[in-house]
MMTF fields as JSON, N, C-alpha, C and O atoms, coordinates in Angstrom:
{
  "mmtfVersion": "1.0.0",
  "mmtfProducer": "UNKNOWN",
  "numBonds": 519,
  "numAtoms": 520,
  "numGroups": 130,
  "numChains": 1,
  "numModels": 1,
  "chainsPerModel": [1],
  "groupsPerChain": [130],
  "chainIdList": ["A"],
  "bondAtomList": [4, 2, 8, 6, 12, 10, 16, 14, 20, 18, 24, 22, 28, 26, 32, 30, 36, 34, 40, 38, 44, 42, 48, 46, 52, 50, 56, 54, 60, 58, 64, 62, 68, 66, 72, 70, 76, 74, 80, 78, 84, 82, 88, 86, 92, 90, 96, 94, 100, 98, 104, 102, 108, 106, 112, 110, 116, 114, 120, 118, 124, 122, 128, 126, 132, 130, 136, 134, 140, 138, 144, 142, 148, 146, 152, 150, 156, 154, 160, 158, 164, 162, 168, 166, 172, 170, 176, 174, 180, 178, 184, 182, 188, 186, 192, 190, 196, 194, 200, 198, 204, 202, 208, 206, 212, 210, 216, 214, 220, 218, 224, 222, 228, 226, 232, 230, 236, 234, 240, 238, 244, 242, 248, 246, 252, 250, 256, 254, 260, 258, 264, 262, 268, 266, 272, 270, 276, 274, 280, 278, 284, 282, 288, 286, 292, 290, 296, 294, 300, 298, 304, 302, 308, 306, 312, 310, 316, 314, 320, 318, 324, 322, 328, 326, 332, 330, 336, 334, 340, 338, 344, 342, 348, 346, 352, 350, 356, 354, 360, 358, 364, 362, 368, 366, 372, 370, 376, 374, 380, 378, 384, 382, 388, 386, 392, 390, 396, 394, 400, 398, 404, 402, 408, 406, 412, 410, 416, 414, 420, 418, 424, 422, 428, 426, 432, 430, 436, 434, 440, 438, 444, 442, 448, 446, 452, 450, 456, 454, 460, 458, 464, 462, 468, 466, 472, 470, 476, 474, 480, 478, 484, 482, 488, 486, 492, 490, 496, 494, 500, 498, 504, 502, 508, 506, 512, 510, 516, 514],
  "bondOrderList": [1, 1, 1, 1, 1, 1, 1, 1, 1, 1, 1, 1, 1, 1, 1, 1, 1, 1, 1, 1, 1, 1, 1, 1, 1, 1, 1, 1, 1, 1, 1, 1, 1, 1, 1, 1, 1, 1, 1, 1, 1, 1, 1, 1, 1, 1, 1, 1, 1, 1, 1, 1, 1, 1, 1, 1, 1, 1, 1, 1, 1, 1, 1, 1, 1, 1, 1, 1, 1, 1, 1, 1, 1, 1, 1, 1, 1, 1, 1, 1, 1, 1, 1, 1, 1, 1, 1, 1, 1, 1, 1, 1, 1, 1, 1, 1, 1, 1, 1, 1, 1, 1, 1, 1, 1, 1, 1, 1, 1, 1, 1, 1, 1, 1, 1, 1, 1, 1, 1, 1, 1, 1, 1, 1, 1, 1, 1, 1, 1],
  "groupList": [{"groupName": "MET", "atomNameList": ["N", "CA", "C", "O"], "elementList": ["N", "C", "C", "O"], "formalChargeList": [0, 0, 0, 0], "bondAtomList": [1, 0, 2, 1, 3, 2], "bondOrderList": [1, 1, 2], "singleLetterCode": "M", "chemCompType": "L-PEPTIDE LINKING"}, {"groupName": "ILE", "atomNameList": ["N", "CA", "C", "O"], "elementList": ["N", "C", "C", "O"], "formalChargeList": [0, 0, 0, 0], "bondAtomList": [1, 0, 2, 1, 3, 2], "bondOrderList": [1, 1, 2], "singleLetterCode": "I", "chemCompType": "L-PEPTIDE LINKING"}, {"groupName": "HIS", "atomNameList": ["N", "CA", "C", "O"], "elementList": ["N", "C", "C", "O"], "formalChargeList": [0, 0, 0, 0], "bondAtomList": [1, 0, 2, 1, 3, 2], "bondOrderList": [1, 1, 2], "singleLetterCode": "H", "chemCompType": "L-PEPTIDE LINKING"}, {"groupName": "LYS", "atomNameList": ["N", "CA", "C", "O"], "elementList": ["N", "C", "C", "O"], "formalChargeList": [0, 0, 0, 0], "bondAtomList": [1, 0, 2, 1, 3, 2], "bondOrderList": [1, 1, 2], "singleLetterCode": "K", "chemCompType": "L-PEPTIDE LINKING"}, {"groupName": "ASP", "atomNameList": ["N", "CA", "C", "O"], "elementList": ["N", "C", "C", "O"], "formalChargeList": [0, 0, 0, 0], "bondAtomList": [1, 0, 2, 1, 3, 2], "bondOrderList": [1, 1, 2], "singleLetterCode": "D", "chemCompType": "L-PEPTIDE LINKING"}, {"groupName": "LEU", "atomNameList": ["N", "CA", "C", "O"], "elementList": ["N", "C", "C", "O"], "formalChargeList": [0, 0, 0, 0], "bondAtomList": [1, 0, 2, 1, 3, 2], "bondOrderList": [1, 1, 2], "singleLetterCode": "L", "chemCompType": "L-PEPTIDE LINKING"}, {"groupName": "ARG", "atomNameList": ["N", "CA", "C", "O"], "elementList": ["N", "C", "C", "O"], "formalChargeList": [0, 0, 0, 0], "bondAtomList": [1, 0, 2, 1, 3, 2], "bondOrderList": [1, 1, 2], "singleLetterCode": "R", "chemCompType": "L-PEPTIDE LINKING"}, {"groupName": "GLU", "atomNameList": ["N", "CA", "C", "O"], "elementList": ["N", "C", "C", "O"], "formalChargeList": [0, 0, 0, 0], "bondAtomList": [1, 0, 2, 1, 3, 2], "bondOrderList": [1, 1, 2], "singleLetterCode": "E", "chemCompType": "L-PEPTIDE LINKING"}, {"groupName": "PHE", "atomNameList": ["N", "CA", "C", "O"], "elementList": ["N", "C", "C", "O"], "formalChargeList": [0, 0, 0, 0], "bondAtomList": [1, 0, 2, 1, 3, 2], "bondOrderList": [1, 1, 2], "singleLetterCode": "F", "chemCompType": "L-PEPTIDE LINKING"}, {"groupName": "THR", "atomNameList": ["N", "CA", "C", "O"], "elementList": ["N", "C", "C", "O"], "formalChargeList": [0, 0, 0, 0], "bondAtomList": [1, 0, 2, 1, 3, 2], "bondOrderList": [1, 1, 2], "singleLetterCode": "T", "chemCompType": "L-PEPTIDE LINKING"}, {"groupName": "PRO", "atomNameList": ["N", "CA", "C", "O"], "elementList": ["N", "C", "C", "O"], "formalChargeList": [0, 0, 0, 0], "bondAtomList": [1, 0, 2, 1, 3, 2], "bondOrderList": [1, 1, 2], "singleLetterCode": "P", "chemCompType": "L-PEPTIDE LINKING"}, {"groupName": "GLN", "atomNameList": ["N", "CA", "C", "O"], "elementList": ["N", "C", "C", "O"], "formalChargeList": [0, 0, 0, 0], "bondAtomList": [1, 0, 2, 1, 3, 2], "bondOrderList": [1, 1, 2], "singleLetterCode": "Q", "chemCompType": "L-PEPTIDE LINKING"}, {"groupName": "SER", "atomNameList": ["N", "CA", "C", "O"], "elementList": ["N", "C", "C", "O"], "formalChargeList": [0, 0, 0, 0], "bondAtomList": [1, 0, 2, 1, 3, 2], "bondOrderList": [1, 1, 2], "singleLetterCode": "S", "chemCompType": "L-PEPTIDE LINKING"}, {"groupName": "GLY", "atomNameList": ["N", "CA", "C", "O"], "elementList": ["N", "C", "C", "O"], "formalChargeList": [0, 0, 0, 0], "bondAtomList": [1, 0, 2, 1, 3, 2], "bondOrderList": [1, 1, 2], "singleLetterCode": "G", "chemCompType": "PEPTIDE LINKING"}, {"groupName": "TYR", "atomNameList": ["N", "CA", "C", "O"], "elementList": ["N", "C", "C", "O"], "formalChargeList": [0, 0, 0, 0], "bondAtomList": [1, 0, 2, 1, 3, 2], "bondOrderList": [1, 1, 2], "singleLetterCode": "Y", "chemCompType": "L-PEPTIDE LINKING"}, {"groupName": "ASN", "atomNameList": ["N", "CA", "C", "O"], "elementList": ["N", "C", "C", "O"], "formalChargeList": [0, 0, 0, 0], "bondAtomList": [1, 0, 2, 1, 3, 2], "bondOrderList": [1, 1, 2], "singleLetterCode": "N", "chemCompType": "L-PEPTIDE LINKING"}, {"groupName": "VAL", "atomNameList": ["N", "CA", "C", "O"], "elementList": ["N", "C", "C", "O"], "formalChargeList": [0, 0, 0, 0], "bondAtomList": [1, 0, 2, 1, 3, 2], "bondOrderList": [1, 1, 2], "singleLetterCode": "V", "chemCompType": "L-PEPTIDE LINKING"}, {"groupName": "ALA", "atomNameList": ["N", "CA", "C", "O"], "elementList": ["N", "C", "C", "O"], "formalChargeList": [0, 0, 0, 0], "bondAtomList": [1, 0, 2, 1, 3, 2], "bondOrderList": [1, 1, 2], "singleLetterCode": "A", "chemCompType": "L-PEPTIDE LINKING"}, {"groupName": "TRP", "atomNameList": ["N", "CA", "C", "O"], "elementList": ["N", "C", "C", "O"], "formalChargeList": [0, 0, 0, 0], "bondAtomList": [1, 0, 2, 1, 3, 2], "bondOrderList": [1, 1, 2], "singleLetterCode": "W", "chemCompType": "L-PEPTIDE LINKING"}, {"groupName": "CYS", "atomNameList": ["N", "CA", "C", "O"], "elementList": ["N", "C", "C", "O"], "formalChargeList": [0, 0, 0, 0], "bondAtomList": [1, 0, 2, 1, 3, 2], "bondOrderList": [1, 1, 2], "singleLetterCode": "C", "chemCompType": "L-PEPTIDE LINKING"}],
  "groupTypeList": [0, 1, 2, 3, 1, 4, 5, 6, 4, 2, 7, 0, 8, 9, 10, 3, 2, 2, 7, 5, 9, 8, 5, 6, 8, 11, 12, 13, 8, 14, 6, 12, 0, 9, 11, 15, 12, 13, 6, 10, 15, 6, 16, 5, 8, 2, 6, 14, 6, 7, 6, 5, 7, 6, 5, 11, 7, 17, 3, 6, 1, 15, 14, 16, 16, 5, 1, 9, 6, 5, 17, 13, 16, 13, 4, 5, 1, 10, 2, 11, 5, 10, 7, 3, 1, 4, 17, 4, 9, 18, 2, 6, 12, 7, 6, 8, 16, 4, 7, 14, 6, 10, 6, 16, 17, 11, 7, 5, 17, 11, 16, 17, 12, 6, 4, 5, 17, 16, 17, 13, 1, 8, 5, 16, 17, 9, 6, 9, 19, 11],
  "groupIdList": [1, 2, 3, 4, 5, 6, 7, 8, 9, 10, 11, 12, 13, 14, 15, 16, 17, 18, 19, 20, 21, 22, 23, 24, 25, 26, 27, 28, 29, 30, 31, 32, 33, 34, 35, 36, 37, 38, 39, 40, 41, 42, 43, 44, 45, 46, 47, 48, 49, 50, 51, 52, 53, 54, 55, 56, 57, 58, 59, 60, 61, 62, 63, 64, 65, 66, 67, 68, 69, 70, 71, 72, 73, 74, 75, 76, 77, 78, 79, 80, 81, 82, 83, 84, 85, 86, 87, 88, 89, 90, 91, 92, 93, 94, 95, 96, 97, 98, 99, 100, 101, 102, 103, 104, 105, 106, 107, 108, 109, 110, 111, 112, 113, 114, 115, 116, 117, 118, 119, 120, 121, 122, 123, 124, 125, 126, 127, 128, 129, 130],
  "secStructList": [7, 3, 3, 3, 3, 3, 7, 1, 7, 6, 6, 1, 1, 6, 6, 6, 1, 7, 6, 6, 4, 4, 4, 4, 1, 7, 2, 2, 2, 2, 2, 2, 2, 2, 6, 6, 6, 6, 7, 7, 7, 7, 7, 7, 2, 2, 2, 2, 2, 2, 2, 2, 2, 2, 2, 2, 2, 6, 6, 1, 3, 3, 3, 3, 3, 3, 3, 3, 3, 3, 6, 6, 6, 3, 3, 3, 3, 3, 3, 3, 7, 4, 4, 4, 1, 7, 2, 2, 2, 2, 2, 2, 2, 2, 2, 2, 2, 2, 2, 2, 4, 4, 4, 1, 7, 4, 4, 4, 6, 6, 1, 7, 2, 2, 2, 2, 2, 3, 3, 3, 3, 3, 3, 3, 3, 3, 3, 7, 7, 7],
  "xCoordList": [-8.582, -7.215, -7.185, -7.987, -6.274, -6.105, -4.629, -3.77, -4.343, -2.955, -2.88, -3.708, -1.898, -1.563, -0.344, 0.691, -0.467, 0.563, 1.113, 0.381, 2.39, 3.082, 3.636, 4.463, 3.195, 3.575, 4.721, 5.006, 5.366, 6.465, 7.781, 7.805, 8.864, 10.175, 10.966, 12.077, 10.43, 11.092, 12.504, 13.453, 12.604, 13.834, 14.981, 16.151, 14.634, 15.68, 16.218, 17.418, 15.327, 15.708, 15.315, 16.037, 14.197, 13.746, 14.478, 14.865, 14.677, 14.191, 15.102, 14.776, 16.247, 17.157, 16.585, 16.918, 15.729, 15.172, 13.654, 13.056, 13.056, 11.601, 10.91, 11.415, 9.773, 8.986, 8.674, 8.505, 8.599, 8.239, 9.438, 9.251, 10.636, 11.838, 11.836, 12.286, 11.351, 11.376, 10.515, 10.607, 9.681, 8.856, 9.607, 9.074, 10.815, 11.592, 12.145, 12.464, 12.26, 12.976, 12.024, 10.984, 12.39, 11.621, 11.62, 12.543, 10.586, 10.417, 11.633, 12.072, 12.177, 13.322, 14.522, 15.183, 14.797, 15.928, 15.658, 16.535, 14.444, 14.08, 14.209, 14.737, 13.725, 13.799, 15.261, 15.579, 16.147, 17.563, 18.18, 19.114, 17.669, 18.171, 17.718, 18.427, 16.546, 15.957, 15.967, 15.794, 16.163, 16.113, 17.092, 18.251, 16.625, 17.419, 18.008, 19.013, 17.374, 17.91, 17.002, 17.408, 15.785, 14.828, 14.158, 13.357, 14.471, 13.864, 12.476, 12.161, 11.641, 10.266, 10.217, 11.096, 9.17, 9.044, 8.332, 8.276, 7.799, 7.126, 5.897, 5.713, 5.081, 3.762, 2.89, 2.716, 2.349, 1.605, 0.113, -0.38, -0.595, -2.006, -2.849, -3.712, -2.63, -3.474, -3.324, -4.278, -2.17, -1.963, -2.705, -3.314, -2.655, -3.432, -4.912, -5.595, -5.399, -6.827, -7.227, -8.275, -6.403, -6.695, -6.82, -7.759, -5.878, -5.898, -7.103, -7.774, -7.367, -8.511, -9.83, -10.725, -9.945, -11.165, -11.356, -12.469, -10.287, -10.388, -10.834, -11.687, -10.261, -10.643, -12.091, -12.804, -12.512, -13.896, -14.869, -15.916, -14.522, -15.371, -15.493, -16.529, -14.43, -14.457, -15.152, -15.216, -15.661, -16.376, -15.505, -15.985, -14.219, -13.303, -13.113, -12.854, -13.242, -13.105, -14.08, -14.637, -14.27, -14.84, -13.763, -13.021, -13.679, -12.618, -13.055, -13.986, -12.331, -12.463, -11.04, -10.185, -10.801, -9.506, -9.729, -10.571, -8.969, -8.937, -7.6, -6.565, -7.62, -6.38, -5.784, -6.458, -4.508, -3.829, -2.871, -2.517, -2.452, -1.479, -1.579, -1.781, -1.434, -1.387, -0.086, 0.347, 0.531, 1.752, 1.471, 0.436, 2.393, 2.259, 1.296, 1.182, 0.609, -0.367, 0.066, 0.084, 0.415, 0.813, -0.243, -1.112, -0.149, -1.058, -2.474, -2.697, -3.427, -4.847, -5.339, -5.396, -5.686, -6.176, -7.509, -7.562, -8.576, -8.622, -8.431, -8.592, -8.082, -7.973, -9.339, -10.371, -9.339, -10.601, -10.82, -9.875, -12.076, -12.448, -12.11, -12.277, -11.642, -11.267, -12.373, -12.093, -13.603, -14.719, -15.088, -15.859, -14.553, -14.847, -13.78, -13.955, -12.682, -11.636, -12.129, -12.599, -12.019, -12.564, -11.801, -10.619, -12.506, -11.976, -10.715, -9.809, -10.63, -9.437, -8.194, -7.109, -8.357, -7.226, -6.769, -5.572, -7.713, -7.359, -6.657, -5.631, -7.206, -6.644, -5.202, -4.326, -4.963, -3.614, -2.627, -1.511, -3.036, -2.157, -1.953, -0.833, -3.006, -2.885, -2.012, -1.229, -2.132, -1.292, 0.185, 1.062, 0.448, 1.802, 2.369, 3.519, 1.562, 1.983, 2.181, 3.183, 1.248, 1.33, 2.575, 3.15, 3.0, 4.217, 5.454, 6.436, 5.399, 6.541, 6.438, 7.435, 5.244, 4.955, 5.964, 6.267, 6.5, 7.456, 8.671, 9.372, 8.932, 10.115, 9.816, 10.751, 8.546, 8.249, 8.6, 8.648, 8.845, 9.166, 8.054, 6.878, 8.433, 7.486, 6.326, 5.183, 6.604, 5.554, 4.498, 3.414, 4.806, 3.845, 3.159, 2.305, 3.523, 3.008, 1.489, 0.868, 0.888, -0.571, -1.333, -2.564, -0.625, -1.297, -1.898, -1.231, -3.137, -3.846, -3.099, -2.547, -3.093, -2.444, -3.007, -2.268, -4.302, -4.938, -4.365, -4.159, -4.11, -3.528, -2.085, -1.69, -1.301, 0.088, 0.171, 1.175, -0.868, -0.89, -1.058, -0.677, -1.615, -1.87, -0.551, 0.101, -0.169, 1.116, 0.966, 1.963, -0.258, -0.479, -1.936, -2.835, -2.152, -3.521, -3.664, -2.692, -4.896, -5.284, -6.259, -7.326, -5.916, -6.699, -7.394, -6.757, -8.696, -9.483, -10.149, -10.947, -9.83, -10.408, -10.954, -10.348, -12.099, -12.685, -12.922, -13.335, -12.66, -12.889, -14.381, -15.067, -14.865, -16.279, -16.469, -15.578, -17.623, -17.954, -18.675, -19.646, -18.21, -18.867, -19.249, -19.817],
  "yCoordList": [-0.374, -0.234, 0.789, 0.728, 1.705, 2.729, 2.788, 2.941, 2.663, 2.714, 3.568, 3.433, 4.434, 5.113, 4.385, 4.313, 3.845, 2.981, 3.604, 3.828, 3.873, 4.432, 3.254, 2.5, 3.089, 1.94, 2.246, 1.451, 3.379, 3.765, 3.131, 2.329, 3.49, 2.885, 3.583, 3.155, 4.632, 5.358, 5.796, 5.673, 6.307, 6.887, 5.895, 6.277, 4.613, 3.659, 3.991, 3.885, 4.39, 4.729, 6.166, 6.849, 6.61, 7.98, 8.93, 8.506, 10.148, 10.841, 10.727, 11.276, 10.024, 9.928, 9.096, 9.323, 8.137, 7.232, 7.355, 8.025, 6.712, 6.712, 6.236, 5.364, 6.807, 6.492, 4.994, 4.509, 4.27, 2.853, 1.911, 0.71, 2.426, 1.607, 0.397, -0.676, 0.535, -0.582, -1.759, -2.838, -1.575, -2.668, -3.521, -4.523, -3.14, -3.876, -5.198, -6.085, -5.338, -6.463, -7.574, -7.307, -8.824, -9.972, -9.962, -9.439, -10.538, -10.507, -11.024, -10.4, -12.159, -12.734, -11.803, -11.635, -11.209, -10.287, -9.032, -8.554, -8.501, -7.309, -7.589, -6.765, -8.753, -9.13, -9.179, -8.73, -9.718, -9.782, -8.381, -8.159, -7.443, -6.064, -5.345, -4.476, -5.698, -4.929, -5.633, -4.982, -6.926, -7.688, -7.128, -6.857, -6.96, -6.454, -5.064, -4.693, -4.299, -2.971, -1.842, -0.679, -2.17, -1.118, -0.529, 0.399, -1.051, -0.588, -1.2, -2.201, -0.6, -1.102, -2.52, -2.938, -3.25, -4.653, -4.88, -6.018, -3.859, -3.909, -4.82, -5.618, -4.703, -5.317, -4.296, -3.173, -4.687, -3.749, -3.798, -4.708, -2.803, -2.618, -3.853, -4.183, -4.547, -5.704, -6.795, -7.53, -6.916, -7.907, -7.511, -8.359, -6.24, -5.776, -6.058, -6.586, -5.7, -5.877, -7.358, -7.697, -8.234, -9.672, -10.173, -10.898, -9.789, -10.241, -9.656, -10.361, -8.396, -7.757, -8.392, -8.584, -8.713, -9.36, -10.733, -11.086, -11.494, -12.81, -12.677, -13.433, -11.722, -11.507, -11.04, -11.43, -10.207, -9.735, -10.87, -11.008, -11.674, -12.814, -13.815, -14.459, -13.937, -14.827, -14.158, -14.724, -12.966, -12.193, -11.885, -11.842, -11.672, -11.31, -9.814, -9.296, -9.102, -7.641, -7.023, -7.704, -5.73, -4.868, -3.828, -3.452, -3.368, -2.406, -1.394, -1.608, -0.288, 0.758, 1.178, 1.339, 1.351, 1.838, 3.163, 3.273, 4.154, 5.439, 5.537, 5.163, 6.032, 6.205, 7.557, 8.586, 7.529, 8.759, 9.295, 10.474, 8.405, 8.824, 7.888, 6.683, 8.461, 7.689, 7.992, 9.142, 6.96, 7.128, 8.048, 7.941, 8.939, 9.857, 11.0, 11.903, 10.977, 12.023, 12.745, 13.975, 11.971, 12.555, 12.332, 11.471, 13.128, 12.995, 13.378, 14.304, 12.651, 12.966, 13.554, 12.873, 14.807, 15.496, 16.135, 16.997, 15.727, 14.737, 13.328, 13.101, 12.382, 10.978, 10.521, 11.005, 9.584, 9.244, 7.742, 6.969, 7.348, 5.979, 5.744, 6.652, 4.56, 4.325, 4.681, 5.25, 4.358, 4.618, 6.095, 6.483, 6.914, 8.353, 9.164, 10.362, 8.521, 9.218, 9.404, 8.458, 10.622, 10.895, 10.125, 9.816, 9.829, 8.997, 9.587, 8.837, 10.905, 11.526, 11.289, 11.047, 11.36, 11.123, 9.674, 9.405, 8.739, 7.323, 7.106, 6.43, 7.675, 7.475, 7.989, 7.323, 9.161, 9.743, 8.833, 8.615, 8.309, 7.441, 6.088, 5.578, 5.516, 4.235, 4.378, 3.48, 5.476, 5.714, 5.803, 5.289, 6.458, 6.556, 5.152, 4.872, 4.281, 2.901, 2.153, 1.458, 2.283, 1.562, 1.935, 1.086, 3.189, 3.613, 2.934, 2.698, 2.627, 1.983, 0.455, -0.239, -0.062, -1.497, -2.428, -3.477, -2.119, -3.06, -3.36, -4.341, -2.544, -2.73, -3.408, -3.722, -3.645, -4.242, -5.724, -6.37, -6.25, -7.669, -8.529, -8.169, -9.657, -10.569, -10.924, -11.009, -11.13, -11.519, -10.433, -10.707, -9.214, -8.112, -7.795, -6.911, -8.505, -8.214, -8.31, -7.585, -9.191, -9.375, -8.548, -8.583, -7.809, -6.967, -5.765, -5.13, -5.463, -4.364, -3.042, -2.773, -2.237, -0.927, -0.094, 0.622, -0.181, 0.585, 0.177, 1.027, -1.098, -1.556, -1.086, -0.648, -1.17, -0.707, 0.802, 1.319, 1.508, 2.966, 3.442, 4.567, 2.614, 3.027, 3.078, 2.055, 4.285, 4.501, 4.804, 4.971, 4.876, 5.113, 4.893, 5.217, 4.33, 4.084, 4.454, 4.513, 4.698, 4.87, 3.742, 3.696, 2.837, 1.644, 1.782, 2.055, 1.592, 1.574, 0.211, -0.145, -0.551, -1.885, -2.032, -1.578, -2.667, -2.938, -4.436, -5.089, -4.958, -6.369, -6.6, -5.824, -7.661, -7.97, -8.788, -9.53, -8.647, -9.424, -10.684, -10.626, -11.804, -13.071, -13.789, -14.88],
  "zCoordList": [17.44, 17.032, 15.904, 14.973, 15.999, 14.968, 14.608, 15.477, 13.299, 12.827, 11.568, 10.668, 11.511, 10.267, 9.72, 10.383, 8.509, 7.95, 6.668, 5.703, 6.681, 5.519, 4.725, 5.237, 3.495, 2.674, 1.705, 0.809, 1.884, 1.0, 1.443, 2.377, 0.777, 1.042, 2.147, 2.462, 2.735, 3.833, 3.45, 4.225, 2.236, 1.692, 1.504, 1.514, 1.333, 0.963, -0.425, -0.678, -1.309, -2.679, -3.032, -3.758, -2.529, -2.796, -1.853, -0.763, -2.207, -3.394, -4.613, -5.665, -4.503, -5.647, -6.792, -7.955, -6.462, -7.466, -7.492, -6.651, -8.451, -8.628, -7.355, -6.648, -7.079, -5.887, -5.743, -4.624, -6.841, -6.798, -6.95, -7.142, -6.87, -7.045, -6.121, -6.524, -4.916, -3.963, -4.404, -3.818, -5.422, -5.941, -6.969, -7.446, -7.305, -8.315, -7.796, -8.587, -6.506, -5.92, -5.476, -4.873, -5.779, -5.302, -3.77, -3.145, -3.18, -1.724, -0.962, 0.004, -1.389, -0.679, -0.671, 0.354, -1.804, -1.895, -1.076, -0.357, -1.187, -0.427, 1.077, 1.824, 1.509, 2.925, 3.382, 4.483, 2.547, 2.932, 3.01, 3.781, 2.223, 2.277, 3.539, 4.045, 4.051, 5.134, 6.493, 7.524, 6.507, 7.75, 8.782, 8.465, 10.0, 11.127, 10.884, 11.491, 9.994, 9.684, 10.148, 10.143, 10.548, 10.886, 9.657, 9.774, 8.49, 7.243, 7.08, 7.723, 6.219, 6.06, 5.501, 4.747, 5.888, 5.515, 4.184, 3.718, 3.57, 2.275, 2.274, 1.354, 3.276, 3.211, 2.489, 2.963, 1.355, 0.509, 0.796, 1.463, 0.279, 0.585, 0.318, 1.131, -0.791, -1.095, -0.036, 0.218, 0.576, 1.636, 2.915, 3.568, 3.266, 4.418, 4.193, 5.07, 3.01, 2.726, 2.772, 3.321, 2.2, 2.229, 3.666, 3.996, 4.513, 5.907, 6.65, 7.404, 6.44, 7.097, 6.674, 7.497, 5.396, 4.9, 5.549, 5.939, 5.662, 6.311, 7.765, 8.229, 8.474, 9.874, 9.995, 10.919, 9.059, 9.093, 8.745, 9.377, 7.746, 7.385, 8.535, 8.701, 9.321, 10.483, 11.675, 12.766, 11.454, 12.478, 13.693, 14.825, 13.433, 14.512, 14.624, 15.711, 13.487, 13.495, 12.507, 11.645, 12.65, 11.619, 11.357, 12.264, 10.13, 9.836, 8.783, 8.006, 8.805, 7.797, 7.43, 8.301, 6.139, 5.665, 4.953, 4.062, 5.359, 4.664, 3.942, 4.493, 2.727, 1.96, 2.347, 2.304, 2.725, 3.139, 2.08, 2.086, 1.161, 0.137, -1.049, -0.893, -2.25, -3.483, -4.213, -4.275, -4.763, -5.551, -6.731, -7.389, -6.98, -8.101, -7.85, -8.678, -6.734, -6.386, -5.118, -5.07, -4.089, -2.811, -1.749, -1.88, -0.691, 0.436, 0.058, -0.721, 0.62, 0.451, 1.764, 2.788, 1.715, 2.903, 2.54, 1.663, 3.197, 4.266, 3.695, 2.496, 4.586, 4.195, 3.698, 4.163, 2.752, 2.102, 2.0, 1.849, 2.083, 1.766, 0.298, -0.515, -0.063, -1.464, -2.455, -3.509, -2.135, -3.054, -3.146, -4.024, -2.262, -2.287, -3.016, -3.239, -3.387, -4.136, -5.564, -6.195, -6.065, -7.401, -8.478, -8.33, -9.55, -10.639, -11.256, -11.619, -11.385, -11.972, -11.121, -11.65, -9.809, -8.905, -8.992, -9.085, -8.963, -9.122, -10.465, -10.532, -11.517, -12.853, -12.918, -13.469, -12.36, -12.377, -11.637, -12.106, -10.492, -9.716, -10.403, -10.443, -10.932, -11.64, -12.884, -13.19, -13.594, -14.768, -14.351, -15.044, -13.218, -12.675, -12.41, -12.745, -11.811, -11.549, -12.861, -13.028, -13.787, -15.061, -15.849, -16.53, -15.768, -16.464, -15.873, -16.576, -14.588, -13.925, -13.944, -13.743, -14.184, -14.057, -14.749, -14.179, -15.931, -16.552, -15.687, -15.936, -14.687, -13.843, -12.503, -11.766, -12.162, -10.854, -10.848, -11.894, -9.652, -9.487, -10.071, -10.011, -10.63, -11.27, -10.343, -10.792, -9.07, -8.121, -7.931, -7.417, -8.338, -8.222, -9.545, -9.608, -10.587, -11.928, -12.014, -12.791, -11.232, -11.301, -10.271, -10.242, -9.431, -8.443, -9.169, -9.986, -8.873, -9.536, -9.345, -8.279, -10.387, -10.321, -9.189, -8.513, -8.977, -7.906, -6.549, -5.683, -6.362, -5.098, -4.946, -3.865, -6.003, -5.937, -5.774, -5.286, -6.175, -6.063, -4.628, -4.305, -3.771, -2.39, -1.628, -1.418, -1.218, -0.557, 0.927, 1.629, 1.406, 2.83, 3.177, 2.402, 4.369, 4.825, 6.289, 7.042, 6.66, 8.054, 8.312, 7.7, 9.201, 9.483, 10.827, 11.845, 10.82, 12.047, 12.131, 11.264, 13.159, 13.328, 14.726, 15.697, 14.821, 16.131, 16.246, 15.287, 17.403, 17.668, 17.849, 18.515, 17.258, 17.414, 18.678, 19.091, 19.281, 20.48, 20.053, 19.299, 20.526, 20.208, 21.466, 21.406]
}
């Protein structure tokens, strides 16, 4: 399975507002704004990773995630494994998130800046044979 996943707001608020504006709203309120509208569901990178890790631990899949975009930085070409992104690029994106962090929804307050910085991924998953 191969998916390119855009984790941004799909112009619900951008470009008129800050790139991370969609993180200001609690999940329930955000869901009511987007339900049955075709708008993005706001599943963020840390949630994808948590689910993928559980599936991998259960030996159901193997996966690789490449980062395609970082908030405050833009597209990464070529797409990169998280550990291959240089420290300066991560720092610039995390600083961008940290500057906006006082405005994010309370439920996202404990999510790592690095996770909130991920604005796009390329997911490659293979089913394991058992």
